[in-house]
C-alpha positions, 0 to 999 in steps of 0.5 A: 601685812604678812599673815599670821601663818608661817612655814616652819619645816623641821626634821620629820618622820614618815608616819601613818597619821590616821585611818582614811579612805580615798575621799579627796581631802586637802587640809583647809588653810588655817584662818587668822585669829582675831588677835593676830595683830598682837601675835608674832608672825609664825607659829613657834618651833616648840609647838610644831616640835611638840606636835611632831613628837605627840604624833610619833608617840601616838603612832608608836603606842597605837600601831598607826591605825588602819591602812588606807584602802588604796594600799597594802597594810603598812610595814612600818608606822614611823621611820626617820627620814635618813636623808632629809632635813629642814630648816628650823627657821620661821618663814613668813608668807607674802600678803598676796601668795599666788595659788599653786598651779602646775601643768599635768599635761604630758609632752605632745606625741613625738617620734624619731625618723626611721633608720637613725644613723646612731649606733652608740649612745652614751648616757653620762649622769653627774651629780646635784646641779640645776639648769639655772645654777650652770646655765642660767646666764647662757644667751638664748636659754630659759635662764634667770639671774634672780631667785625667789624667796618664800616671803615674796622677795627676790635675790640675785644669784651669787657667783658659785664657787668651784668647790663647795664644802657643804651639801644642801638637802635634796631629797624628795621632800626637799624637792617638793618644798623648793618647788612649792606648788610651782611657785619655785620660791622654797629653796631657802626653806630646806636644810643647808639653804637658809643662808641662800647657799643654793642661790648661786650660779656659774657663768662662762668663766666658771664653766668655759668648756661646758659653755663651749659644748653648748656653743657647738652642740645642743643645750637642752633647757627643759630637761627635768629630773624625773623625780623630786630627788634624791640619788637612788630614785633618780638613777632608777629612772635612768635605767628603768624609766621608773623608781617603782614608787621609791622616794628616798635613799636607803633608810637602813644599811649595814655598811656603806650607802648603796650595796642594795641587793648585797645588803639584806637589811637595806630598805627604802620608803616607797609608795605602793605600786597599785595606788588608786587613781583617786589616791594619786590625785589626792597625793598630788594635791597635797604635794602642792600644799605641802608648805601651806599645810605643813605638817598635816600635808606631809603626814597625809602623804607619808601615810601611803608609804611602806618599806621595801627592800632595795633589791627589786624584781623588776625589768630594766632597759639593760636587761631588755637590751641583752634580750635583744642582743644589743651590747651595753655596759654600766660604768660605776664609781666604787667610791660612790656606791649609792650610784651603782643602781643596777645593784638594786636589780635582782635580775642583773645582780644575780645573773651573768648580766652583772659582768656588764657592770664595770668600774668608771676608770675603764671607760676612757680605755674602752673608747681608746681600745675599741671596746665601746658598747652600743649603749653605755651608762656612765657614772664618772669616777667619784672625784669627777662627778661634781657632787658639791660635797662627799664625806672627807672630800670636797668636789671640784666642778673644774676637775669634773669638767676636765674629765668630761673634756677628756671623754669628749676629746677621746670620742671625737678622736675615735672611729665611734664619733660619726655614729655616737650620741652623748647625753650628759645630765645631772641626777638631781637638783642638789638644793640649787635654785631653778626658776622653771616649774616642772610639769607634775606628771604623777606622784613622783615628779617631775623634779627641777631642771637638770643641765643637759648637754647633747653632743653628736655630729648629728645634733641640730644646728642653730643660730650660734655662730659655732653651730650650736642650738638651744633646745626648748622641748620638754624632756626628762631622764626617760626621754633618753631611754625612749631615744635608745628604745626607738633606735633599737626597736624596743618597746617602752618599759613604763608609761613615763618612757612611752610618753617621753619625747625621744630628744626629737628637738636635739637632732637633725637626721635629714642633713649630713653630720657635722664632723667638725671636731671640738678638741678642748684643752684641759683646764689648769686652774683646777685644784686637782684633775689637771691631767689624765688618767682621771681615776677613783683615787686621784687627790681631791680637796680635803673635806671638813 
């Protein structure tokens, strides 16, 4: 028989609930009442809504109480979570709900050999997909075709559409609710996912060329996103191996999303950088009980948050590369400004380093014109980043795949190919199902797995007849930074890249490179993007 408790996620506020110390304390589960059999399964939404309103009103009237002893005084007491939302349905727990068990162990120490023959690294960051969503059916990979629901049942993953006219919530809280303490059964509890919109996946027919690259190069099936989501903190990890406690996109803005240092009113919720070890352990325990003890666990975690301006005085790998005399460029889409994460770094935005930040449209030309930097970060032009939906447009995965093919074809036809490594990832889980429990390294993540293609003449050869292999090593976005750091002899930026595996399972530098080229045709079944030049202003599917 199902228990009397039920999970009812709602749109919430980030709030300071009460004064507290560092004493580890996890709210105890409610006990069933004697008359449970006569009651409906699940608390009423009205009761929970009333509780939320009462807490917010109380905080507004009292100033929120004393701050926790582990962090500075709060700069806000209640902030609407602008990018978050939760389903208003009622979800019941199964009768024998498994315990939350997540690994906290970092990957085993690993390092690249000396004198790696890679002279150019290209880090391509696309948008909002999971490994099972793209490669769950790929032979030999750790994938699944079945998804788990919170009530203990399972459903088959349905065929994914090329164009998706809705976006599922995929922020920090949504990521935690989806992971559900490692049970990986909460993807139907987040806003936009109630009708199982995230329980879909592609096969070879839907992603023929990405699967071709997996056949020929390396498919990494345990590369996790660095944080639970969303875009801003994930992209911070791709350039700095940290989000510096930031756990959401901007909560206030005067113009478009992004603009960071150029918007004096921008702010983001963040955990303090100097949380005690006991506070961090407490937050991690609460994260694993976020569903069981909702909303108390969320209130308790939110009590540690403060508001910071999205213009940071912190180091980044691009800055360190410049100091070492190593060339780099950051390619960004003007129509996707939230991904222009270097705009959030004061030491880049307000120095001559900003000259290295250019538009995505120029990337293909730089390859062909012999202007490729030693390290390139690439956010594709907005129509080709594979985001499920953007305002006034619906993105095509097929078109995004064509852009990737155009890039890979150009690289393989260029003099750069023999010394180049390409790593292609997707920045966050996008609300899509994945079945593998991420390691819990710290209060920020790891998040759900990203699809990850690693392509180079130096990739490790496997059992695939076309030469490719599936790499089962545990990676995250910081692994790519560690790879770059080891190639160029740079020290790590943070604990994350210091402990990250630098993609050791993806390459074999003990053998000659395989210079066989895989030049692929552009797909002609896409709604747009069938031909070059693949620009910001290409026609897309009109959005609703």
